Phi, psi and omega in degrees: 000316176280162183207153174254007180291142178293344181277350179297124189286336188237134175246127178256122179263121190253353179093324180240148179288167175114151176229158177076013177224156179279147175285163172280345183274124177296334182284327173295312180297319177305313181290321179299313182291328177295320176296322181286326172304322184273353181071028181269118180289150180201164170238161183245144173219163181290313184070195182208139177301326180296332180264354182287129185297334178246012177074022181203164174258155002277160166216165185228160170236129184222137179305138184300326183293342177289329183259333186239124182239007185253014179086358182263008186293145174289161184286329184262161177303151179271129177254126184230145178237166179079119185300321181292316182289327176297312179298317179300316179295318180298322178294315181297326181272000178078017180279339176209156179277158174281113183294342182259007187301325185263007178281153174287171179301316180292324178293321177296321178295318178296320179297314178296322179296320179294317178298318179294321178301318182285313188277333184250354176237294184300323180305317183287324175297320177294320179298322177299314180297319184285311190268341180254306183283331184228047187303311187294320177297314180297312181302313188286345173268309184295326182252025185298335182287345183267144174297159191306308183299320180292321180299320180297314182293311181295324178299317178295322177295318179295317179300316180297317180295316180296314183293325175296317180295315181296328177288314182296323181270354168111345185299317184282004171279348178263158174283165178302319180295320180293320178297318178298321179293317179295319178295316180297324179295322178298313181294327177297317180292321178297316179301315179301319179295318181289328175299315178295317181296319179294323178297314179296322179297317179293323178297330177277357183077022183291148176241158176075207186298147167244160191239150188298332179284345185085001180275186183266352179229155178290155171246177181299328181295332181295324178297317179294314182297317178301318179300317182287324178294310185292320177298325176294327181282329187259340185275106181276005169275002178229065185296327179292318177297317177305314182296317180296311183296315180294341179281358179242096183304324181293325178293314180294321179297318177304310181292322182295321181292321177293318177303311184299324182276319190253343182230049180294342180272356182259148175293138177280143176306147183289000000 
């Protein structure tokens, strides 16, 4: 699916160099699997936070003619940031279908609720584990491109920014033990849902991936959930999350089946 050819229309900037491996960012993985659900070819590059339109990864560069067909297109490629807004734009431009189009109103709300649980709750618990409990490991991987003195300075700035944010949004008002308990409860609920979904999938005689909604096709929440599971499995700056996720066979099986179908070119987590 990925390519290094100059003819590939879309470039995905992931923040870290390398191909054929998963990112540590759940949002990068979320966007990658969303592109693969849609069959949209792309290539990956590291990119730079300084060039990211929203100051974070992932972001993409796409030829303007892909998005604009009425003659109003800009001359240069369009650079877009934020995994959710990129997907939203692609749906609006007809580049991919809305995976939730056929869901009922209550199903759409449940799908949105799961994404919010992961992106607005679990993400911050994970950030605490990575940037507070395992700061040096996180710093030396995320900032590996910088020489040592610069890495130290930027790392301290990043730590300060993260801890201010975690305090402001409430995570650091909890103890480490409380954060671990809250994180574990989320994964426990996800595991229970996936156990039920896998059972229904098997009862239908289904092969290959099963989906968190229990339906026969993925929804938008599956892209987010896959991103958080796989980032949890590959990020060794979050050892507690790794242990929790690996302790739920249905969760790992869910991710493994999606990996086998959509990411056969990527290395499997150890």
